[in-house]
C-alpha positions in Angstrom: 76.9 3.6 64.5 79.8 5.5 62.9 80.7 9.0 64.0 79.9 11.7 61.4 82.8 14.0 60.8 82.2 17.1 62.8 82.9 19.3 59.8 79.5 18.5 58.4 77.8 20.3 61.3 78.8 22.8 64.0 78.3 22.3 67.8 75.9 25.3 67.7 73.8 23.5 65.1 73.7 20.3 67.1 72.7 22.2 70.3 70.0 24.3 68.6 68.5 21.2 66.9 68.5 18.7 69.8 68.7 20.3 73.2 65.2 21.8 73.2 63.7 18.5 72.1 65.5 16.3 74.6 65.2 18.6 77.7 62.5 17.8 80.3 61.8 21.5 80.6 63.3 24.6 78.8 66.0 25.2 81.4 69.8 24.6 81.3 72.5 24.8 84.0 75.9 26.2 83.3 79.2 25.1 84.9 81.4 28.0 85.6 84.0 25.9 87.4 85.2 23.9 84.3 82.5 21.3 84.4 82.9 20.2 88.1 79.5 21.3 89.2 76.2 22.5 87.6 74.7 24.6 90.5 71.1 25.6 90.6 71.9 29.3 90.8 73.5 29.1 87.3 70.3 27.8 85.8 69.0 29.7 82.8 66.2 29.6 80.2 67.1 27.1 77.5 67.6 28.8 74.1 69.0 27.7 70.8 72.1 29.8 71.3 75.1 27.6 72.3 76.4 28.4 75.8 80.0 29.3 76.2 80.3 27.1 79.3 79.7 23.4 79.7 75.9 23.2 79.8 73.5 20.5 81.0 69.8 20.5 80.3 67.2 19.6 83.0 66.0 16.0 82.6 62.7 16.4 84.4 60.0 19.0 83.9 57.9 20.9 86.5 55.4 18.1 86.3 57.9 15.5 87.4 58.1 13.8 84.1 60.8 13.5 81.4 60.7 13.5 77.6 63.7 11.2 77.1 65.8 8.7 79.0 69.4 10.0 79.4 72.1 7.2 79.7 75.5 8.5 80.8 78.3 6.0 80.4 81.2 7.3 82.5 84.8 6.4 81.4 86.2 7.3 84.8 84.5 4.2 86.4 86.2 1.4 84.5 87.9 3.0 81.5 87.0 3.7 77.9 87.0 0.0 76.8 84.4 -0.9 79.3 82.3 2.1 78.2 82.5 0.9 74.6 81.4 -2.6 75.6 78.5 -1.3 77.6 77.3 1.0 74.8 77.5 -1.9 72.3 75.4 -4.0 74.6 72.8 -1.2 75.0 72.7 -0.7 71.3 71.8 -4.3 70.8 69.2 -4.2 73.5 67.5 -1.1 72.1 67.5 -2.5 68.6 65.8 -5.7 69.9 63.2 -3.6 71.7 62.5 -1.7 68.4 63.8 1.6 69.9 65.5 4.5 68.1 68.2 6.4 70.0 70.7 9.2 69.7 74.4 8.9 70.7 77.2 11.3 71.3 80.8 11.2 72.5 82.6 13.1 75.2 86.2 14.3 74.5 87.3 12.2 77.5 85.9 8.9 76.2 82.5 9.0 77.9 79.3 8.3 75.9 75.7 9.5 76.1 72.7 7.6 74.8 69.4 9.4 74.6 66.1 7.6 74.1 63.3 10.1 73.1 59.8 9.2 74.2 56.5 10.1 72.6 54.7 10.0 75.9 56.4 11.5 78.9 57.1 9.1 81.8 57.1 9.8 85.5 60.2 10.2 87.7 59.6 6.9 89.4 59.2 5.0 86.1 62.3 6.6 84.6 64.3 5.9 87.7 63.3 2.3 87.8 64.3 1.7 84.2 67.7 3.4 84.5 68.5 1.7 87.8 67.6 -1.6 86.3 69.9 -1.0 83.3 72.6 -0.1 85.8 72.5 -3.6 87.2 73.6 -4.8 83.7 76.1 -2.2 82.8 78.8 -1.1 85.2 79.8 2.1 83.6 76.2 3.5 83.5 75.9 6.5 85.8 72.4 6.3 87.3 72.4 9.5 89.3 71.0 11.9 86.7 67.7 10.0 86.9 67.8 9.6 90.6 67.3 13.3 91.4 64.1 15.0 90.3 65.3 18.5 91.3 68.8 18.5 90.0 69.1 15.7 87.4 70.7 17.2 84.3 73.1 16.2 81.5 75.0 17.7 78.6 73.5 17.2 75.2 75.1 17.2 71.7 77.0 20.3 71.0 77.6 21.3 74.6 81.1 22.5 75.5 83.1 20.0 77.5 85.3 20.7 80.5 88.3 19.1 78.8 87.8 21.3 75.7 85.9 20.5 72.6 82.2 19.6 72.6 79.8 16.7 72.9 80.1 15.2 69.4 77.4 13.2 67.7 78.1 9.6 66.7 75.6 9.8 63.8 74.5 12.4 61.3 72.7 15.5 62.7 69.9 14.8 60.2 69.3 11.3 61.6 69.5 12.5 65.2 67.0 15.3 64.6 64.6 12.9 62.9 64.8 10.6 65.9 64.1 13.5 68.3 61.2 14.7 66.2 59.7 11.2 65.9 60.3 9.7 69.3 59.6 6.2 70.5 56.0 5.3 71.1 54.3 3.7 74.2 54.8 0.2 72.7 58.6 0.6 72.7 58.5 1.8 76.3 56.4 -1.1 77.4 58.8 -3.5 75.6 61.8 -2.1 77.4 60.1 -2.4 80.7 59.0 -5.9 80.1 62.5 -7.0 79.2 63.8 -5.4 82.4 61.0 -6.8 84.6 63.3 -8.9 86.7 65.9 -6.1 87.2 63.2 -3.6 88.0 61.8 -5.9 90.6 65.3 -6.3 92.1 65.9 -2.6 92.4 62.5 -2.1 94.0 63.2 -4.9 96.5 66.5 -3.3 97.3 64.8 -0.1 98.3 62.6 -2.1 100.7 65.7 -3.4 102.4 67.3 0.1 102.7 66.2 2.6 105.4 65.0 5.7 103.7 66.7 8.9 104.9 65.8 12.3 103.4 68.5 14.6 102.1 68.4 16.5 105.4 68.0 13.6 107.8 69.7 15.6 110.5 66.8 18.1 110.4 64.3 17.6 113.2 61.0 16.1 112.4 59.3 18.6 114.7 60.7 21.7 112.9 58.1 22.9 110.5 59.0 25.2 107.7 55.8 25.2 105.6 52.7 25.2 107.8 52.9 22.1 110.0 53.9 19.7 107.3 56.5 17.2 108.6 60.0 17.1 107.0 59.2 13.8 105.4 56.1 15.2 103.7 58.0 18.2 102.4 60.7 16.0 101.1 58.2 13.8 99.2 56.5 16.8 97.7 59.9 18.2 96.5 61.8 15.1 95.4 59.3 12.4 94.7 61.3 10.0 97.0 59.5 8.1 99.7 60.0 5.2 102.1 58.9 2.1 100.2 58.3 0.3 103.4 55.7 2.8 104.4 54.0 3.6 101.1 53.6 0.8 98.6 53.0 3.1 95.6 53.1 6.6 94.2 49.3 6.8 94.9 49.7 6.1 98.6 52.6 8.6 98.8 50.7 11.4 97.1 47.7 10.9 99.4 50.0 11.2 102.3 51.4 14.5 101.0 48.0 15.9 100.3 46.7 15.0 103.7 49.8 16.5 105.3 49.2 19.8 103.3 45.6 19.9 104.4 46.6 19.2 108.0 49.1 22.1 107.8 46.3 24.5 107.0 47.2 25.0 103.4 44.3 25.5 100.9 43.8 23.4 97.8 44.8 26.4 95.6 48.1 26.5 97.5 48.9 22.9 96.6 47.7 23.4 92.9 50.0 26.5 92.6 53.0 24.6 94.0 52.5 21.8 91.6 51.9 24.0 88.5 54.8 26.3 89.2 57.2 23.4 89.8 57.8 24.1 93.5 56.6 20.6 94.3 57.7 18.5 91.3 57.7 15.4 93.4 54.0 15.6 94.1 53.3 16.6 90.5 55.1 13.4 89.3 52.7 11.3 91.4 49.8 12.6 89.2 51.6 12.3 85.9 50.0 8.9 85.2 46.9 10.9 84.4 46.4 12.9 81.2 47.1 16.6 81.8 43.4 17.6 81.9 42.7 14.9 84.5 45.5 15.8 87.0 43.9 18.7 88.8 40.5 16.8 89.1 42.5 13.9 90.6 44.1 16.2 93.1 40.7 17.6 94.1 39.4 14.0 94.7 42.5 13.3 96.9 41.9 16.6 98.7 38.3 15.7 99.5 39.6 12.4 100.9 42.2 14.2 103.0 39.7 16.7 104.4 37.3 13.8 105.2 40.0 11.9 107.0 41.0 14.9 109.1 37.4 15.5 110.0 37.1 12.0 111.3 40.5 12.2 113.0 40.5 15.7 114.6 43.7 14.9 116.4 45.5 15.1 113.1 44.6 18.7 112.5 47.3 21.3 112.8 45.0 23.9 114.3 45.5 27.6 113.9 48.6 28.6 112.1 51.0 30.2 114.6 53.8 30.9 112.2 55.2 33.9 114.1 54.6 32.8 117.7 57.5 31.8 119.8 57.3 30.5 123.4 60.5 32.3 124.4 61.2 35.7 125.8 63.0 38.4 124.0 66.7 38.6 125.0 67.9 41.6 127.0 69.5 44.0 124.5 71.3 46.3 127.0 73.7 45.9 129.9 72.3 46.0 133.4 73.7 49.5 134.1 72.1 50.9 131.0 68.5 49.7 131.6 66.2 52.7 131.9 68.7 55.0 130.2 67.0 57.7 128.2 68.9 56.6 125.0 67.3 53.2 125.0 64.0 54.0 126.7 63.1 56.2 123.7 62.4 53.8 120.8 62.1 56.7 118.3 65.4 58.0 119.3 67.0 54.6 119.0 65.6 54.0 115.5 66.8 57.4 114.4 70.3 56.5 115.7 70.1 53.1 113.9 69.2 54.8 110.6 72.1 57.2 111.1 74.3 54.2 111.7 73.1 52.7 108.4 74.3 55.9 106.7 77.7 55.3 108.3 77.7 51.7 107.1 77.0 52.9 103.6 79.9 55.4 103.8 82.3 52.8 105.3 81.5 49.9 103.0 83.9 51.0 100.3 86.7 50.0 102.7 85.9 46.3 102.5 87.6 44.5 99.7 85.5 42.6 97.1 86.5 39.2 98.5 84.6 36.5 100.3 85.8 37.9 103.6 84.8 41.5 102.8 81.4 40.6 101.5 80.8 38.4 104.6 81.7 41.2 107.0 79.3 43.5 105.2 76.6 41.0 105.7 77.4 40.5 109.4 77.1 44.3 109.8 73.7 44.1 108.1 72.6 41.4 110.4 73.5 43.5 113.4 71.6 46.4 111.9 68.6 44.3 111.3 68.7 42.9 114.8 68.9 46.4 116.2 65.8 47.5 114.3 63.9 44.4 115.4 64.7 45.0 119.1 64.6 48.8 118.9 68.0 49.2 120.5 71.6 49.9 119.5 72.6 47.3 122.0 72.6 43.7 120.6 72.9 40.6 122.7 72.9 37.6 120.4 75.3 34.7 120.1 77.4 33.9 117.1 75.0 31.1 116.2 72.1 33.6 115.9 74.1 35.8 113.6 75.2 32.7 111.7 71.6 31.8 110.8 71.0 35.4 109.8 74.0 35.5 107.4 74.1 31.9 106.2 77.7 31.6 107.6 79.2 29.2 110.1 79.2 30.4 113.6 83.0 30.1 114.0 83.3 32.3 110.9 80.9 34.8 112.4 83.1 35.0 115.5 86.2 35.7 113.5 84.4 38.5 111.6 83.1 40.1 114.8 86.5 40.1 116.4 87.9 41.8 113.2 85.1 44.3 113.0 85.4 45.5 116.6 89.2 45.7 116.3 89.1 48.2 113.4 90.1 51.8 113.7 86.9 53.8 114.1 84.7 50.7 114.2 81.0 50.5 113.4 80.5 48.1 116.3 82.1 47.6 119.7 82.0 44.9 122.3 80.4 46.1 125.5 80.3 43.0 127.6 81.7 39.5 127.1 79.0 36.7 127.0 78.6 34.6 130.2 76.8 31.3 130.5 74.0 31.2 128.0 74.2 34.9 127.4 75.7 36.1 124.1 78.2 38.9 123.8 76.7 42.3 124.1 77.6 44.6 121.2 76.8 48.3 120.6 76.4 49.9 117.2 78.6 53.0 117.0 78.8 55.8 114.4 82.5 56.3 113.7 83.9 59.8 114.3 85.4 59.8 110.8 82.1 59.7 109.1 79.8 61.0 111.8 79.1 64.4 110.3 78.5 63.0 106.8 76.3 60.2 108.2 74.2 62.8 110.1 73.9 65.0 107.0 72.7 62.2 104.7 69.0 61.5 104.3 67.9 58.4 106.0 67.5 55.4 103.7 63.9 54.2 103.3 62.9 50.6 103.8 64.4 47.8 105.8 67.9 46.7 106.2 68.2 43.0 105.5 70.7 40.4 106.6 70.8 37.5 104.2 67.4 36.5 102.9 67.0 32.7 102.4 67.0 32.7 98.6 70.5 34.3 98.5 72.0 31.3 100.3 71.7 29.7 96.9 72.3 32.8 94.7 75.2 34.2 96.6 76.3 37.3 98.4 77.0 39.5 95.4 73.5 38.8 94.0 72.1 39.8 97.5 73.9 43.2 97.4 72.9 43.9 93.8 69.2 43.0 94.5 69.3 45.2 97.6 70.6 48.1 95.6 67.8 47.8 93.1 65.2 47.5 95.8 66.2 50.9 97.2 67.1 52.6 93.8 65.2 51.0 90.9 66.2 51.9 87.3 70.0 51.7 87.7 72.4 50.8 84.9 75.1 48.2 85.3 77.7 51.0 85.7 75.6 52.7 88.4 75.3 49.4 90.2 79.0 48.9 90.2 79.5 52.2 91.9 76.7 51.8 94.4 77.5 48.2 95.5 81.3 48.5 95.5 81.5 45.3 93.5 83.5 44.7 90.3 81.8 45.0 87.0 82.2 41.2 86.5 80.6 40.4 89.8 77.7 42.8 89.1 77.1 41.5 85.6 77.2 37.9 86.7 74.8 38.7 89.5 72.4 40.4 87.2 72.5 37.4 84.9 71.6 35.1 87.8 68.8 37.3 89.0 67.4 37.8 85.5 67.4 34.1 84.9 65.1 33.6 87.9 62.9 36.6 86.9 64.0 38.6 90.0 65.2 41.6 88.0 64.4 42.9 84.5 66.0 45.5 82.1 64.1 48.1 80.2 64.7 49.7 76.8 67.1 52.2 78.4 69.2 49.3 79.7 68.3 50.2 83.3 67.6 47.4 85.8 64.7 47.1 88.3 63.3 44.5 90.6 60.4 42.3 89.5 58.0 42.9 92.3 55.8 39.9 91.5 58.5 37.4 92.0 58.3 35.9 95.5 61.6 35.4 97.3 60.0 33.0 99.7 58.7 30.8 96.9 62.1 30.8 95.1 63.8 29.8 98.4 61.3 26.9 98.7 61.9 26.0 95.1 65.7 25.9 95.7 65.3 23.8 98.8 67.2 26.4 100.8 65.0 25.9 103.9 66.4 22.3 104.1 69.9 23.7 104.8 68.5 26.3 107.2 66.6 23.5 109.1 69.8 21.5 109.4 71.8 24.5 110.7 69.1 25.3 113.2 68.9 21.7 114.5 72.7 21.5 114.8 72.8 24.7 116.9 69.9 23.6 119.0 71.7 20.4 119.9 74.9 22.3 120.7 72.9 24.7 122.9 71.5 21.8 124.9 74.9 20.3 125.4 76.3 23.7 126.5 73.5 24.1 129.0 74.2 20.6 130.4 77.8 21.5 130.8 77.0 24.7 132.5 74.6 23.0 135.0 77.5 20.7 136.0 80.4 23.2 136.1 79.0 26.6 136.9 77.8 27.5 140.4 76.7 31.1 139.8 72.9 31.1 139.4 73.0 34.4 137.6 74.9 32.8 134.7 72.1 30.3 134.1 69.0 31.4 132.3 65.7 29.6 132.5 65.2 26.6 130.2 62.7 28.6 128.2 65.3 31.2 127.2 66.7 29.0 124.5 66.6 29.4 120.8 63.0 29.9 119.7 63.4 28.0 116.5 61.7 24.8 117.4 58.3 26.6 117.0 59.3 28.2 113.7 56.9 27.4 110.9 58.0 29.6 108.0 58.5 33.3 107.4 56.3 35.7 105.6 57.6 36.6 102.1 59.6 39.6 103.2 61.3 37.9 106.2 65.0 37.3 106.3 67.1 34.7 108.0 67.5 37.2 110.8 63.9 36.8 111.7 64.5 33.2 112.5 67.4 34.0 114.7 66.4 37.3 116.3 62.7 37.8 116.7 59.8 36.8 118.9 56.5 37.7 117.3 53.4 38.1 119.3 
């Protein structure tokens, strides 16, 4: 096909006409780092307006199916000439299969080929076909179709990282006609039949490979959603499974449903996760059915799962003990202060902590709007939350506990704590250096410079939060903006800039991110407020944030075990060794209530 002169259409026209028809769902991801990455936090609703940044539409829908096959021929693999040869070969193959397709060019010599489909196909079916084509064509990048959660690609008209736009290799009229009249089921069957040998080969290759989830380092015994195993959660999220264990999508989906039932979830919980796109992998397993038959099929599988668990009572998860930990609460005050009237009066301690929060608010303006400044503000919030949870201004938690609560690395936390306690008129001071398995003992302090003002201010209602899981994905600025709107709804952008001590750019970008995920909304007066019906927990689950948390917890648990082993061999003072049960309580963690923060994983013991 010859390339149509771009003067006959604009990039905005190409985008508006084709992006909504090719996308698997009406969502698009923007690249704010010149096309290097397309992070989930920069995902937006797909509209006909051309984005100003490089933009990639989501390939798969919430139901785990796609409306088109996206073929990305990458010039960085073997050069432009190889790309041209591969594209010509694919053109011939598509013509022989009776298919119609759309093409565009990238400014750097890459090429995209889109094959619109009349009937949406499942993640597994699309992945098989693209991987099979990849065995024939070296420059074909298979990864967009290998990731159900993050597969995305730029469509015609999208800005390119090297400047310019994705430019059609055909007339916009022809491309639009192909998108509006996609390939029928017969063409799809023909393409699969021609690739039968290659599809068999890629499936056989999976059988030879050992399957490892994206977070293989996460312990199989750590349960973040009920008592579902890590493998079951991964299958529900990604649609990927061990081909040696499950011979088909049908077997894999039954395993996930049984795991959910054993975890104590209800059928309605599973339905909601499928329909809302939280478990697109599980949804893709049911995509072989017509839409009206998918939920009835799920109900049949649920009945099978319940019957299986009834016959095999040992598989039941039993009572949900999501907030029960076998460990004791760490001592939060030094030996000499136990029984002191300050800490023996919980009401007095909470009043002090709320006054300290006023002091934190007054002192925050001194932290620069940099990654370091924002991180120190979050570390202080983590200390404040820990103090509320234990009812004491004295906090004895290790760097790793605070790292989980803030989403930072524990070495970074140590650096920030040293800097915070070394400040003039600090908000926190070191009372006792940690020994053995004991963490450093810190005390919250109200600096003299702001003491009078802090005592005169009204106490702030509500909780102080460290980093809630969803903001590991959305970022620290978004966390501070959301916090401000929680406490003071109905703020304008200018008021948020003043309240959060962030730049107008940072606040505007954060509001854009939060609004894209329906976490905040703006009224007719241009004032922003939190959307109370949006669940932070469900968004965190959707983002897969808990996978990263699980990996961090597991890493620290192993390090803790190694440290105890070293202590047992090298330390002779019995007082420096705690009982084996006084380790991190995370191995029993099963998932926080909606309002919980990461601090709850690190700091609390519920009873």
